[in-house]
C-alpha positions in Angstrom: 12.7 -6.0 -13.0 9.1 -6.0 -15.0 7.9 -2.5 -14.7 4.1 -3.5 -15.4 3.3 1.2 -15.9 5.7 2.8 -18.4 6.0 6.4 -15.8 9.0 8.6 -17.7 11.8 10.5 -16.2 9.3 14.0 -17.0 5.3 12.6 -16.9 3.7 13.4 -13.8 0.8 12.0 -12.2 -2.5 12.7 -13.1 -5.5 11.2 -11.6 -7.4 11.3 -14.7 -4.8 8.5 -16.9 -5.1 6.4 -13.7 -8.4 5.8 -12.7 -7.9 2.6 -11.1 -6.1 4.8 -8.2 -9.6 6.1 -7.2 -11.6 2.7 -7.9 -8.6 1.2 -5.5 -8.2 3.7 -2.9 -12.4 3.9 -2.5 -12.1 -0.1 -2.1 -9.6 0.2 0.0 -11.5 3.3 1.9 -15.0 1.2 2.3 -12.3 -1.4 4.5 -11.3 0.8 6.8 -13.4 3.4 7.6 -14.9 1.9 10.6 -11.1 2.0 11.9 -9.4 3.6 14.2 -7.6 6.9 12.7 -4.7 6.8 14.6 -1.7 7.0 11.3 -4.4 5.5 8.6 -3.2 7.5 6.1 0.9 7.3 7.0 0.3 3.2 6.7 -1.5 3.1 3.5 0.5 5.0 1.4 3.7 3.8 3.1 2.9 0.2 3.0 1.2 0.2 -0.3 5.0 2.4 -1.9 7.8 0.5 0.3 5.9 -1.8 2.6 6.7 -1.1 6.0 6.1 0.2 8.9 7.0 2.3 11.7 6.3 1.0 15.1 5.0 3.8 16.9 2.2 3.0 13.8 1.7 -0.4 15.3 1.3 0.9 18.1 -1.3 3.5 17.5 -3.8 1.7 14.9 -2.4 -2.1 15.8 -5.7 -3.4 14.1 -5.2 -1.2 10.3 -1.7 -2.5 10.9 -2.7 -6.1 11.0 -4.9 -5.7 8.1 -2.4 -4.3 6.0 0.5 -6.2 7.2 -1.6 -9.5 5.9 -2.7 -7.8 2.4 -6.3 -8.2 3.3 -6.3 -4.4 2.3 -3.8 -3.2 -0.9 -3.9 -2.5 -4.2 -1.5 -4.6 -6.6 -2.4 -1.8 -8.8 -1.0 1.2 -6.8 1.2 -0.9 -5.4 3.0 -1.7 -8.8 2.6 2.1 -9.9 5.0 3.0 -7.0 7.1 0.3 -8.1 6.9 1.7 -11.5 7.8 5.3 -10.8 10.7 4.7 -8.2 12.9 6.7 -10.8 10.3 9.8 -11.3 10.7 11.4 -7.4 7.9 13.6 -8.7 5.2 11.4 -9.6 6.1 9.6 -6.9 5.8 13.0 -4.5 2.6 13.6 -6.8 1.1 10.5 -6.4 1.6 9.9 -2.9 0.5 13.7 -2.2 -3.4 12.6 -3.8 -3.7 9.3 -1.7 -3.3 11.0 1.3 -5.9 13.5 0.5 -8.0 10.9 -0.5 -7.6 9.2 2.5 -7.2 13.1 5.2 -11.1 12.9 5.8 -11.4 8.9 6.2 -8.3 9.4 9.3 -11.0 12.4 11.1 
């Protein structure tokens, strides 16, 4: 499988190096800020990471779940970054934490 980004085993996620993450997230936030807050960060991050959602999240926030599942809300760049860091759990956890932190104010 071709990896769009070359993430080394010892690399850490640095938002200053991957500026597109914040840019793409700003677009996503603008698309979802009017929706119910239930599981917002979990739905976005999990779908970008592995394209699946928990039934509990779908039931609690069906409108957001539908938008995400229909790819109306997505980021090819962030999805590719997740694919590229599968072998580096620390990088992946740092990326997830960054995304959840940026999404937290929208989930209120």
